[in-house]
C-alpha positions as CSV (number, residue, x, y, z in Angstrom):
1,M,-86.3,-261.2,-115.0
2,I,-86.8,-261.4,-118.8
3,L,-90.3,-260.8,-120.3
4,F,-90.6,-262.9,-123.4
5,P,-93.4,-261.9,-125.9
6,A,-94.9,-265.0,-127.5
7,I,-95.4,-265.7,-131.2
8,D,-97.5,-268.9,-131.6
9,L,-97.6,-270.2,-135.1
10,K,-100.5,-272.0,-136.8
11,D,-100.8,-272.4,-140.5
12,G,-98.1,-269.8,-141.0
13,R,-99.9,-267.1,-138.9
14,C,-99.5,-265.6,-135.5
15,V,-102.3,-266.9,-133.2
16,R,-103.2,-267.4,-129.6
17,L,-105.0,-270.5,-128.3
18,I,-107.2,-271.1,-125.3
19,Q,-105.8,-273.9,-123.1
20,G,-103.9,-275.3,-126.0
21,D,-107.1,-276.0,-128.0
22,M,-106.3,-275.7,-131.7
23,E,-110.0,-275.2,-132.5
24,Q,-110.0,-272.1,-130.3
25,A,-107.4,-270.1,-132.2
26,T,-107.5,-266.3,-132.6
27,V,-105.4,-264.9,-135.4
28,F,-103.5,-261.7,-134.3
29,N,-101.2,-261.3,-137.3
30,D,-100.9,-262.9,-140.7
31,D,-97.2,-261.8,-140.8
32,P,-95.2,-263.4,-137.9
33,A,-92.0,-261.7,-139.1
34,A,-93.7,-258.3,-138.8
35,Q,-94.9,-259.2,-135.3
36,G,-91.4,-260.2,-134.3
37,R,-90.1,-256.9,-135.6
38,A,-92.8,-255.0,-133.7
39,F,-91.9,-256.8,-130.4
40,Q,-88.2,-256.0,-131.0
41,D,-89.0,-252.3,-131.7
42,Q,-91.0,-252.2,-128.5
43,G,-87.8,-253.0,-126.6
44,F,-88.1,-256.7,-125.8
45,S,-84.8,-258.5,-125.5
46,W,-86.0,-262.0,-126.5
47,L,-88.7,-263.7,-128.5
48,H,-90.5,-266.9,-127.5
49,V,-91.8,-268.7,-130.6
50,V,-93.9,-271.9,-130.7
51,D,-94.6,-274.0,-133.8
52,L,-98.1,-275.2,-132.7
53,D,-98.7,-277.4,-135.7
54,G,-95.2,-278.9,-135.1
55,A,-96.1,-279.8,-131.5
56,F,-98.9,-281.9,-132.7
57,A,-97.2,-283.4,-135.8
58,G,-93.9,-284.1,-134.0
59,K,-91.8,-282.3,-136.6
60,P,-91.4,-278.7,-137.8
61,M,-94.5,-277.5,-139.7
62,N,-94.0,-273.7,-139.7
63,A,-90.4,-273.5,-140.9
64,A,-91.0,-270.7,-143.4
65,A,-92.6,-268.5,-140.8
66,V,-89.8,-269.1,-138.3
67,D,-87.2,-268.4,-141.1
68,G,-89.0,-265.1,-141.7
69,I,-88.8,-264.2,-138.1
70,L,-85.1,-265.1,-137.8
71,A,-84.3,-263.0,-140.9
72,D,-86.1,-260.0,-139.6
73,V,-85.0,-259.7,-136.0
74,T,-81.7,-259.4,-134.3
75,I,-82.8,-260.3,-130.7
76,P,-82.4,-263.9,-129.7
77,V,-85.2,-266.3,-130.5
78,Q,-86.3,-269.2,-128.2
79,L,-88.2,-271.9,-130.2
80,G,-90.4,-274.8,-129.2
81,G,-92.8,-277.2,-130.9
82,G,-92.1,-280.5,-132.7
83,I,-88.4,-280.7,-131.7
84,R,-87.9,-284.4,-131.0
85,D,-84.6,-285.4,-132.5
86,M,-81.0,-284.2,-132.8
87,R,-81.3,-283.4,-136.5
88,T,-84.1,-280.9,-135.8
89,V,-82.3,-279.4,-132.8
90,E,-79.1,-278.8,-134.9
91,G,-81.1,-277.6,-137.9
92,W,-82.7,-274.9,-135.9
93,L,-79.6,-273.9,-134.1
94,A,-77.7,-273.7,-137.4
95,K,-80.4,-271.4,-138.8
96,G,-79.9,-268.9,-135.9
97,V,-82.3,-270.0,-133.2
98,A,-80.6,-269.1,-129.9
99,R,-82.3,-271.7,-127.8
100,V,-84.6,-274.6,-128.5
101,V,-87.3,-275.8,-126.1
102,I,-87.9,-279.6,-126.0
103,G,-91.2,-280.7,-124.4
104,T,-92.6,-284.1,-125.4
105,A,-89.2,-285.7,-126.0
106,A,-88.1,-284.6,-122.5
107,V,-90.7,-287.2,-121.3
108,R,-90.3,-289.8,-124.0
109,D,-86.6,-289.7,-124.6
110,P,-84.7,-287.9,-121.7
111,A,-81.4,-289.4,-123.0
112,F,-81.8,-287.3,-126.1
113,V,-82.3,-284.1,-124.1
114,R,-79.2,-284.9,-122.1
115,E,-77.1,-285.4,-125.2
116,A,-78.4,-282.3,-126.8
117,A,-77.6,-280.3,-123.7
118,R,-74.1,-281.8,-123.6
119,L,-73.4,-281.0,-127.3
120,H,-75.0,-277.5,-127.2
121,P,-74.5,-276.0,-123.8
122,G,-76.7,-273.0,-123.0
123,R,-78.9,-273.6,-126.0
124,I,-81.3,-276.4,-124.8
125,A,-84.4,-275.7,-122.6
126,V,-87.0,-278.2,-121.4
127,G,-90.7,-277.3,-121.8
128,I,-92.8,-278.6,-118.9
129,D,-96.5,-278.2,-119.5
130,A,-98.7,-279.2,-116.6
131,K,-102.4,-280.1,-116.5
132,D,-103.9,-280.7,-113.1
133,G,-100.3,-281.1,-111.8
134,Y,-99.2,-283.7,-114.3
135,V,-97.0,-283.2,-117.4
136,A,-98.9,-283.1,-120.7
137,V,-97.3,-284.1,-124.0
138,E,-98.0,-284.3,-127.8
139,G,-99.2,-280.7,-128.0
140,W,-101.0,-281.1,-124.7
141,A,-103.2,-283.8,-126.1
142,Q,-102.0,-286.5,-123.7
143,T,-101.2,-286.4,-120.0
144,S,-98.3,-288.4,-118.5
145,T,-98.0,-289.8,-115.0
146,L,-95.0,-287.5,-114.2
147,T,-95.4,-284.4,-112.1
148,A,-93.6,-281.2,-113.1
149,E,-91.2,-281.4,-110.2
150,D,-90.4,-285.1,-111.1
151,L,-89.6,-284.1,-114.6
152,G,-87.6,-281.1,-113.6
153,R,-85.4,-283.1,-111.2
154,R,-84.7,-285.6,-114.0
155,F,-82.6,-282.9,-115.7
156,E,-81.1,-281.4,-112.6
157,D,-77.6,-282.4,-113.7
158,A,-78.1,-282.4,-117.4
159,G,-76.9,-278.8,-118.1
160,V,-80.1,-277.5,-119.6
161,A,-80.3,-273.7,-119.8
162,A,-83.8,-273.3,-118.6
163,I,-87.2,-274.8,-117.9
164,V,-90.3,-273.2,-119.5
165,Y,-93.2,-274.1,-117.1
166,T,-96.7,-273.7,-118.4
167,D,-99.9,-274.1,-116.5
168,I,-102.3,-275.3,-119.3
169,A,-105.4,-274.4,-117.3
170,R,-104.4,-270.8,-117.4
171,D,-102.9,-270.5,-120.8
172,G,-104.7,-268.1,-123.0
173,V,-107.5,-267.3,-120.5
174,L,-105.9,-264.3,-118.7
175,K,-106.4,-265.7,-115.2
176,G,-102.9,-264.8,-114.0
177,L,-99.8,-267.0,-113.6
178,N,-99.9,-269.9,-111.2
179,I,-97.2,-268.4,-109.0
180,E,-97.5,-271.1,-106.3
181,M,-96.8,-274.1,-108.6
182,T,-94.2,-272.2,-110.6
183,L,-92.3,-271.2,-107.5
184,A,-92.6,-274.8,-106.2
185,L,-90.8,-276.0,-109.3
186,A,-88.2,-273.2,-109.3
187,N,-87.4,-274.0,-105.6
188,A,-87.2,-277.7,-106.3
189,V,-84.5,-277.4,-109.0
190,S,-81.4,-275.3,-109.6
191,I,-82.3,-274.9,-113.3
192,P,-83.6,-271.4,-114.2
193,V,-87.4,-271.5,-114.6
194,I,-89.5,-269.3,-117.0
195,A,-93.2,-268.9,-116.1
196,S,-95.8,-269.2,-118.8
197,G,-99.6,-269.4,-119.0
198,G,-102.0,-266.8,-117.8
199,L,-100.0,-263.5,-117.6
200,A,-102.9,-261.1,-117.8
201,S,-102.0,-257.6,-116.5
202,I,-99.4,-255.1,-115.4
203,D,-100.3,-256.3,-111.8
204,D,-99.0,-259.7,-112.8
205,V,-95.7,-258.2,-114.0
206,A,-95.5,-256.4,-110.6
207,R,-96.1,-259.7,-108.8
208,L,-93.2,-261.3,-110.7
209,L,-90.9,-258.5,-109.4
210,E,-91.7,-259.2,-105.7
211,P,-88.8,-260.8,-103.7
212,D,-90.2,-264.3,-103.5
213,C,-90.2,-264.5,-107.4
214,A,-86.5,-263.7,-107.6
215,A,-86.1,-267.4,-108.2
216,L,-87.7,-267.1,-111.6
217,A,-85.6,-266.3,-114.7
218,G,-88.5,-264.8,-116.6
219,A,-92.1,-265.0,-117.9
220,I,-93.8,-265.4,-121.2
221,S,-96.7,-263.1,-122.2
222,G,-99.0,-263.7,-125.2
223,R,-102.6,-262.6,-125.4
224,A,-102.3,-259.8,-122.9
225,L,-99.7,-258.1,-125.1
226,Y,-101.8,-258.6,-128.2
227,D,-105.0,-257.2,-126.8
228,G,-103.4,-254.3,-125.0
229,R,-103.9,-255.5,-121.4
230,I,-100.2,-255.1,-120.9
231,D,-98.4,-252.0,-122.2
232,P,-94.9,-253.1,-123.3
233,A,-93.2,-249.8,-122.4
234,E,-94.7,-249.8,-118.9
235,A,-93.9,-253.5,-118.3
236,L,-90.3,-253.1,-119.5
237,A,-89.7,-250.0,-117.5
238,M,-90.9,-251.7,-114.3
239,I,-88.5,-254.6,-115.0
240,A,-85.6,-252.3,-115.7
241,A,-86.3,-250.3,-112.5
242,A,-86.4,-253.4,-110.4
243,R,-83.2,-254.7,-112.0
244,A,-81.5,-251.4,-111.3
245,E,-82.7,-251.3,-107.7
246,R,-81.4,-254.8,-107.0
247,A,-78.1,-253.9,-108.6
248,S,-77.6,-250.9,-106.4
249,A,-78.6,-252.9,-103.3
250,S,-76.0,-255.5,-104.1
């Protein structure tokens, strides 16, 4: 299980939102590159970066901030927000993004996602953001008629590297992950699923390491890391210990 620290970008700064509301943004760092370095220095093995403005605009809006992060870290970066055509996918991959996350376009243009996954194996993820069980798009401003499981199954044979599943109701409000719905999706598809939205405490990290969560590939943490509710060293040590225990058992 990989714990991904989140860097959400708005107006070139590192922020956290409450349930995706751009009017409820808390600025945690004016220097996203410095934040990325800090997470790397703490021992994290991946970064999860979101261009929030891009998610609403439908095109990259925080390119300079992302470029700064890419220049300052050596760990792989997973990037989402405003990625809706092949030119954008290939532009980010060429700049050094390890994996792009496609959300709105996965609903609007699934053929594009399939083609991207075919051309760039292992580097395309699908972002599934659910509100009341239904997939939300356009920066969570609109709700579709698709369920998360419906959308996940759509890409079952497409070769996507992962699904990032976010429960919008829990995002940014520190209520804990929606384990039930996340596991339902993970058990419905063979694609690795990364949990997002609501990770609030070290107890949540421990919950992710219980046997029934072995189906999950990882989890994303944002606000709880920024405000000190989760100690990075403790969380990473727990994950490493669990990984070692499973390795010895096998």
